[in-house]
C-alpha positions as CSV (number, residue, x, y, z in Angstrom):
1,M,41.8,23.5,-53.5
2,N,38.6,26.1,-53.4
3,Q,35.6,24.9,-51.7
4,P,32.2,25.5,-53.2
5,P,30.2,28.3,-51.7
6,S,28.0,27.0,-48.6
7,P,24.1,27.2,-49.1
8,P,22.3,30.4,-47.5
9,T,21.8,29.7,-43.8
10,V,17.9,29.9,-43.7
11,Q,16.6,30.8,-40.2
12,P,13.2,29.0,-39.1
13,T,10.1,30.9,-39.3
14,P,8.9,30.5,-35.7
15,P,5.2,28.9,-35.6
16,T,2.3,31.3,-35.5
17,R,-0.6,30.8,-33.2
18,A,-4.2,32.4,-32.8
19,A,-4.5,35.1,-30.5
20,G,-5.4,34.3,-27.6
21,P,-4.4,33.6,-24.1
22,A,-1.4,32.3,-23.3
23,P,-1.4,28.0,-23.2
24,R,-1.4,27.0,-19.4
25,T,1.0,24.9,-18.6
26,F,1.2,22.5,-14.7
27,A,3.9,21.8,-12.2
28,P,4.7,18.3,-12.2
29,T,2.7,15.9,-11.0
30,T,5.4,14.3,-8.4
31,A,8.0,15.3,-6.2
32,A,11.6,14.4,-5.5
33,P,12.3,10.5,-4.3
34,I,13.4,10.3,-1.0
35,L,17.0,9.6,-0.1
36,P,18.4,8.5,3.2
37,A,20.1,11.1,5.2
38,A,22.5,10.8,8.2
39,G,20.8,10.2,11.9
40,I,17.3,10.3,10.6
41,P,14.9,7.6,9.9
42,V,13.3,7.3,6.4
43,V,9.6,6.5,8.1
44,D,8.0,6.9,11.3
45,V,5.5,4.3,11.9
46,V,2.8,5.7,14.1
47,I,1.0,3.5,16.6
48,P,-2.1,5.4,18.2
49,V,-3.1,3.8,21.4
50,H,-5.5,4.3,24.3
51,N,-5.7,1.5,27.3
52,E,-4.1,-1.0,25.4
53,Q,-1.8,-2.5,27.7
54,A,-3.3,-6.5,26.8
55,G,-1.8,-6.8,23.0
56,L,0.7,-3.7,22.9
57,E,3.9,-5.5,23.8
58,A,3.2,-8.3,21.3
59,S,2.2,-5.9,18.4
60,L,5.4,-4.1,19.3
61,R,8.0,-6.9,18.8
62,R,6.0,-8.2,16.1
63,L,6.6,-4.8,14.1
64,H,9.8,-4.2,14.6
65,A,10.9,-7.5,13.8
66,H,9.1,-7.6,10.3
67,L,10.7,-3.7,9.9
68,A,14.2,-4.7,10.9
69,A,14.1,-7.8,8.6
70,T,12.7,-6.1,5.6
71,L,13.4,-2.5,5.4
72,P,16.8,-1.3,4.3
73,F,17.0,2.1,6.2
74,G,16.3,3.7,9.0
75,Y,12.8,3.5,11.0
76,R,11.5,4.4,14.2
77,I,8.0,3.2,15.5
78,T,6.1,5.8,17.6
79,V,3.5,5.2,20.5
80,A,1.3,8.2,20.7
81,D,-0.6,7.1,23.6
82,N,-3.9,9.7,24.1
83,A,-5.0,9.6,27.6
84,S,-4.4,5.9,28.6
85,T,-5.2,5.1,32.5
86,D,-3.6,1.4,32.3
87,D,-0.4,0.3,32.1
88,T,0.2,1.4,28.4
89,V,2.9,3.8,28.6
90,A,4.9,1.7,31.0
91,I,4.6,-0.9,28.8
92,A,5.7,0.8,25.6
93,E,8.7,2.5,27.6
94,R,10.0,-1.0,28.6
95,V,10.0,-2.3,25.3
96,A,11.6,0.6,24.0
97,R,14.5,0.4,26.3
98,D,14.5,-3.2,25.0
99,L,14.4,-3.2,21.3
100,G,15.3,0.4,20.5
101,C,14.1,2.3,17.3
102,I,10.9,2.9,19.2
103,A,9.8,6.4,20.7
104,V,7.1,6.8,23.4
105,V,4.9,10.3,23.6
106,H,1.9,10.6,25.9
107,L,-0.9,13.2,25.1
108,E,-3.2,14.1,28.3
109,E,-6.3,14.1,25.8
110,K,-8.1,11.5,24.4
111,G,-8.5,11.2,20.6
112,R,-7.3,9.0,17.7
113,G,-7.2,12.1,15.5
114,R,-5.6,14.2,18.0
115,A,-2.7,11.7,18.6
116,L,-1.4,11.0,15.0
117,R,-1.5,15.2,14.0
118,A,0.8,15.6,17.3
119,A,3.2,13.0,16.5
120,W,3.4,13.4,12.7
121,A,3.8,17.1,13.1
122,A,7.1,16.5,15.5
123,S,8.5,14.2,13.7
124,D,11.3,14.5,11.4
125,A,10.9,11.7,9.1
126,P,10.6,12.3,5.3
127,V,7.8,9.3,5.5
128,L,5.0,9.3,8.4
129,A,2.7,6.0,8.5
130,Y,0.4,4.7,10.7
131,M,-1.2,1.3,11.7
132,D,-3.8,0.2,14.2
133,V,-2.3,-1.3,17.1
134,D,-3.7,-4.9,16.8
135,L,-2.1,-5.1,13.0
136,S,-5.1,-6.4,11.3
137,T,-3.3,-5.5,8.1
138,D,-1.0,-8.1,6.8
139,L,2.6,-6.3,7.3
140,A,3.4,-7.8,3.9
141,A,1.5,-4.7,2.5
142,F,3.7,-2.3,4.3
143,G,6.7,-2.0,1.4
144,P,3.8,-1.7,-1.2
145,L,2.2,1.0,0.9
146,I,5.6,3.1,1.2
147,A,7.2,2.7,-2.0
148,P,5.3,5.3,-3.7
149,L,5.8,8.0,-1.6
150,L,9.6,7.1,-1.2
151,S,9.7,7.3,-5.1
152,G,8.1,10.5,-5.3
153,H,5.0,9.2,-7.5
154,S,2.6,9.9,-4.7
155,D,1.8,12.1,-1.7
156,V,-0.3,9.7,0.3
157,A,-0.6,6.1,0.5
158,I,-3.9,4.2,1.8
159,G,-4.5,0.3,2.2
160,T,-7.6,-0.5,0.9
161,R,-10.0,-3.1,1.9
162,L,-12.2,-2.7,-0.5
163,G,-10.3,-2.5,-3.9
164,R,-9.6,-5.5,-6.3
165,G,-7.2,-7.9,-4.7
166,A,-7.8,-7.5,-1.0
167,R,-8.8,-10.3,1.0
168,V,-11.0,-9.2,3.8
169,V,-12.3,-11.4,6.9
170,R,-14.9,-10.1,8.8
171,G,-18.7,-10.0,9.7
172,P,-21.7,-9.0,7.3
173,K,-22.6,-5.9,9.8
174,R,-18.7,-4.0,9.5
175,E,-18.9,-4.6,5.7
176,F,-22.0,-3.1,5.0
177,I,-21.3,0.0,7.5
178,S,-17.8,0.2,5.6
179,R,-19.0,0.1,2.2
180,G,-22.1,2.3,3.3
181,Y,-19.9,4.9,4.9
182,N,-17.5,4.9,1.5
183,L,-20.8,4.9,-1.0
184,V,-21.6,8.5,1.4
185,L,-18.4,10.0,0.7
186,H,-18.4,9.2,-2.7
187,G,-21.9,10.9,-3.1
188,S,-21.7,13.5,-0.9
189,L,-17.9,14.9,-1.5
190,G,-17.2,13.7,-4.8
191,T,-14.5,11.6,-3.7
192,R,-12.6,8.8,-5.6
193,F,-10.4,6.7,-2.9
194,S,-12.2,3.3,-1.8
195,D,-11.4,3.0,1.8
196,A,-11.6,5.8,4.3
197,Q,-11.5,3.9,7.6
198,C,-8.8,1.3,6.8
199,G,-5.8,1.6,9.9
200,F,-3.1,1.6,7.4
201,K,-1.7,4.8,6.1
202,A,1.1,6.8,4.7
203,I,1.8,9.9,3.8
204,R,5.0,12.5,2.6
205,K,6.2,14.5,5.8
206,D,6.1,17.6,3.5
207,V,2.3,17.1,2.4
208,A,1.6,16.4,6.1
209,D,2.9,19.9,6.9
210,Q,0.8,21.4,4.4
211,L,-2.6,19.5,5.3
212,L,-2.4,19.0,9.0
213,P,-3.3,22.6,9.7
214,H,-6.6,22.4,8.2
215,T,-7.7,19.1,9.9
216,R,-10.0,19.6,12.8
217,D,-11.1,16.0,14.0
218,N,-9.5,14.6,17.2
219,S,-10.9,11.4,16.6
220,W,-12.1,8.5,13.8
221,F,-13.0,11.3,11.2
222,F,-9.3,12.2,11.0
223,D,-8.8,9.9,8.4
224,T,-11.4,11.0,5.8
225,E,-10.8,14.6,6.6
226,L,-7.1,14.5,5.4
227,L,-7.9,12.2,2.2
228,V,-10.8,14.7,1.3
229,L,-8.4,17.3,1.5
230,A,-5.6,15.6,-0.3
231,E,-7.7,15.1,-3.2
232,Q,-9.3,18.7,-3.0
233,C,-5.7,19.8,-3.5
234,G,-4.8,17.6,-6.2
235,L,-2.7,15.3,-4.4
236,R,-1.9,11.6,-5.4
237,V,-3.6,9.0,-3.5
238,A,-2.1,5.4,-4.1
239,E,-4.3,2.6,-3.1
240,I,-2.8,-0.8,-2.0
241,P,-5.2,-3.7,-1.5
242,V,-4.3,-5.7,2.0
243,D,-5.3,-8.6,3.9
244,W,-7.2,-7.8,6.7
245,T,-8.5,-10.0,9.6
246,D,-10.9,-8.2,11.9
247,D,-10.1,-7.8,15.5
248,P,-13.5,-9.5,17.2
249,S,-12.4,-7.3,20.5
250,S,-12.3,-3.7,19.1
251,S,-14.2,-1.5,21.1
252,V,-15.0,1.0,18.4
253,A,-19.0,2.4,19.1
254,L,-20.1,2.1,15.7
255,A,-22.9,3.8,16.0
256,R,-21.3,7.1,17.9
257,T,-18.6,6.7,14.9
258,A,-21.2,6.5,12.5
259,A,-22.9,9.8,14.0
260,D,-19.4,11.6,14.1
261,D,-18.6,10.8,10.7
262,L,-21.7,12.4,9.4
263,A,-21.2,15.3,11.0
264,G,-16.9,15.6,9.9
265,I,-18.8,15.2,6.4
266,W,-21.3,18.0,7.1
267,R,-18.4,20.4,8.7
268,I,-15.6,19.5,5.9
269,G,-18.5,20.2,2.7
270,R,-19.3,23.6,4.8
271,S,-15.6,24.6,4.7
272,L,-15.0,24.0,0.9
273,V,-18.0,25.5,0.2
274,A,-17.2,28.4,1.8
275,G,-13.5,28.5,1.1
276,R,-12.2,28.5,4.2
277,I,-9.6,25.6,2.9
278,P,-7.0,27.8,1.0
279,V,-7.0,24.6,-1.4
280,E,-5.4,26.6,-4.4
281,G,-2.5,28.2,-2.1
282,I,-2.2,24.4,-0.8
283,R,-1.3,23.2,-4.3
284,R,1.0,25.8,-5.5
285,E,3.0,25.3,-2.1
286,L,3.6,22.0,-3.2
287,G,4.1,22.5,-6.8
288,R,1.3,20.1,-7.9
289,S,-0.7,20.4,-11.0
290,E,-4.5,20.8,-10.8
291,P,-6.4,17.4,-10.7
292,A,-6.8,15.8,-14.1
293,R,-10.0,16.0,-15.6
294,T,-12.4,13.0,-14.9
295,R,-15.6,11.6,-15.5
296,S,-16.8,13.9,-12.9
297,N,-18.7,16.3,-15.2
298,T,-20.6,13.3,-16.7
299,L,-24.0,13.3,-16.6
300,F,-24.0,10.0,-14.4
301,G,-21.6,11.4,-12.3
302,Q,-23.5,14.6,-11.6
303,L,-27.0,12.8,-11.3
304,V,-25.2,10.6,-8.5
305,R,-23.6,14.0,-6.7
306,F,-27.0,15.8,-7.4
307,G,-29.3,12.6,-5.9
308,A,-27.6,12.4,-2.6
309,I,-27.6,16.6,-2.0
310,G,-31.3,16.1,-3.4
311,V,-31.8,13.3,-0.7
312,V,-30.6,15.2,2.2
313,S,-32.1,18.8,0.8
314,T,-35.7,16.7,0.9
315,L,-35.1,15.0,4.5
316,A,-34.5,18.7,5.9
317,Y,-37.3,20.4,3.7
318,L,-40.1,18.5,5.6
319,A,-38.5,18.7,9.0
320,L,-38.7,22.2,8.8
321,F,-41.9,22.0,6.9
322,L,-43.4,20.2,9.8
323,L,-41.4,21.9,12.0
324,L,-43.5,25.2,11.1
325,R,-46.5,24.4,9.6
326,H,-48.1,24.6,13.1
327,L,-46.8,27.8,13.8
328,T,-47.0,29.6,10.4
329,G,-49.5,27.4,8.3
330,A,-48.7,25.1,5.4
331,Q,-48.5,28.1,2.6
332,A,-46.0,29.8,5.1
333,A,-44.0,26.8,6.1
334,N,-43.5,25.8,2.5
335,F,-42.1,28.8,1.7
336,S,-39.8,29.2,4.5
337,A,-38.5,25.6,4.4
338,L,-38.5,25.6,0.6
339,L,-36.4,28.8,0.3
340,L,-33.9,27.5,3.0
341,T,-33.2,24.3,1.7
342,A,-33.1,25.8,-1.8
343,I,-29.9,27.7,-0.7
344,G,-28.1,25.6,1.0
345,N,-28.6,22.9,-2.2
346,T,-27.6,25.6,-4.5
347,A,-24.0,26.0,-2.5
348,A,-23.9,22.2,-2.1
349,N,-24.3,21.6,-6.3
350,R,-22.2,24.3,-7.0
351,L,-19.4,22.7,-5.4
352,F,-19.9,19.0,-5.7
353,T,-22.3,18.5,-8.6
354,F,-20.9,20.7,-11.1
355,G,-17.6,21.2,-9.6
356,I,-17.3,24.8,-9.0
357,R,-15.2,26.8,-6.0
358,G,-14.2,30.0,-5.2
359,S,-16.3,33.1,-5.8
360,Q,-16.4,33.9,-8.9
361,G,-19.8,34.3,-10.6
362,I,-21.3,33.4,-7.1
363,V,-24.0,35.9,-6.3
364,T,-25.0,35.0,-10.6
365,H,-25.1,31.9,-9.5
366,H,-27.3,31.8,-6.2
367,F,-29.4,34.7,-7.8
368,Q,-30.4,32.1,-10.7
369,G,-30.8,29.4,-8.1
370,L,-33.6,31.5,-6.4
371,L,-35.3,31.6,-9.4
372,V,-35.0,28.5,-10.2
373,F,-36.5,28.1,-6.4
374,G,-39.2,30.1,-7.4
375,I,-40.4,27.4,-9.8
376,G,-39.8,24.7,-7.0
377,L,-42.2,27.5,-5.0
378,A,-44.9,27.5,-7.7
379,L,-45.3,24.1,-8.1
380,T,-45.3,23.1,-4.4
381,S,-47.8,25.8,-3.8
382,G,-50.4,25.1,-6.6
383,A,-50.0,20.8,-5.2
384,L,-51.2,22.1,-1.7
385,V,-54.3,24.5,-3.7
386,L,-55.1,21.7,-5.5
387,V,-55.5,19.6,-2.0
388,H,-57.4,22.4,-0.3
389,H,-59.9,22.8,-3.1
390,G,-63.1,22.4,-1.9
391,A,-62.2,20.5,1.6
392,S,-59.7,20.6,4.6
393,P,-57.3,17.9,4.0
394,G,-55.2,16.2,7.1
395,S,-51.2,17.2,7.4
396,T,-50.9,13.5,5.9
397,L,-52.0,14.4,2.2
398,E,-50.4,17.6,2.7
399,V,-47.6,16.3,3.0
400,I,-47.7,13.7,0.0
401,A,-48.5,16.4,-2.0
402,V,-45.6,18.7,-1.4
403,V,-43.4,15.6,-1.7
404,L,-44.6,14.7,-5.4
405,A,-44.5,18.2,-6.3
406,N,-40.9,18.4,-4.7
407,L,-40.0,15.7,-6.7
408,L,-41.0,17.2,-9.7
409,A,-39.0,20.2,-8.6
410,T,-35.9,18.6,-8.0
411,L,-36.3,16.9,-11.8
412,V,-36.7,20.7,-13.3
413,R,-33.8,22.1,-10.9
414,F,-31.3,19.5,-12.5
415,V,-32.1,20.5,-15.8
416,L,-31.8,24.2,-14.9
417,F,-28.8,23.7,-13.0
418,R,-27.2,21.9,-15.9
419,H,-28.0,24.0,-18.6
420,W,-28.5,27.0,-17.4
421,V,-27.4,28.0,-13.8
422,F,-23.3,26.4,-13.9
423,G,-23.9,25.3,-17.7
424,S,-22.2,28.4,-19.0
425,T,-19.3,28.2,-16.2
426,S,-16.0,28.6,-17.7
427,P,-14.5,25.0,-17.5
428,I,-11.2,26.9,-15.9
429,Q,-13.4,28.0,-13.0
430,K,-14.2,24.4,-12.3
431,S,-12.5,22.2,-9.9
432,E,-11.9,18.6,-10.9
433,V,-13.8,17.1,-7.9
434,Q,-13.4,13.3,-8.2
435,A,-16.6,11.5,-9.3
């Protein structure tokens, strides 16, 4: 029986697109799930200790019991002693022999960050965690902490005492310091994580191997440094609200720690501005996409960071002006102080306020920044001329005049930075600094 002729095959015409650059493609934002392997613990929980003989055994037994009852896979607890002079190491070794699944390492030099870096670098577990020896954080949050790392959804996980759903018992002094510190981080480095200092964190081993060589702090700023690097590299940080009870016997020196933290913020900011940390290389090595565009480029986000940088710049300007005034005179001191702070101000705003990284266009940006500096110089010099007109004012009146003129210059600087110096930069050149 004859079949009717088949209709002619029509080849679809491939869609055409306008000429231009090839569309940008991104690597996956998630990593592969972690599966148990024979003979290797899935998670290694590091407890950094220094002279903790009083409460160490109770904490180790409590943590060991919790992990044994709740984890369906192998684990290890690593006691990372750093330069203890009491019986901390002997107690840790005795408990390790008694319970098993506990390792003890000893470092001759003191430093919480140093101990964590060494223990994590040497570990073979695919998930690395740490918690403070006092176990101030309720251990019920440990499962949720490591879950996003095991699934591949996140690269780093942190407990937060400042996020919604957290329950915290501590005094107003520590609460104020903690919130103030994180506010400084948000304003100066554009971070998004809510709690940098909670001693309850975890990280994938492949991520740690990439980030740890670029950390420099050996003490309490280590946590912050690691988290800033993770965000700058576009890694996903999961936050778990925790129940946390302050340990009244904590021996942390708050004033010294705060000073060290501020110095650390300044150091890591300079390293990012100078391009000394290979952010793009780390991102490519881990196969992660660029950070998603967020509200960091909105007027509000830019104003917050510009204001924080402006406060630091103004204080530096005043210090330099007062230092140089008696050596060079008011006008020369004004010129020198304004020039030095203008260079630093332009570099800081380039990276943190407007999210531009790398060397492309940097010469043009600094040249335009110097032109903006000229406007500020004209305003402050004019203010000094006015106060000196027909009189010999004291230093107090001079300072008031230059501060008011500098505030006006700051407003002009922001407008010109936003709409001229950095306003024409291609979005592709901009790093998505988080607000």
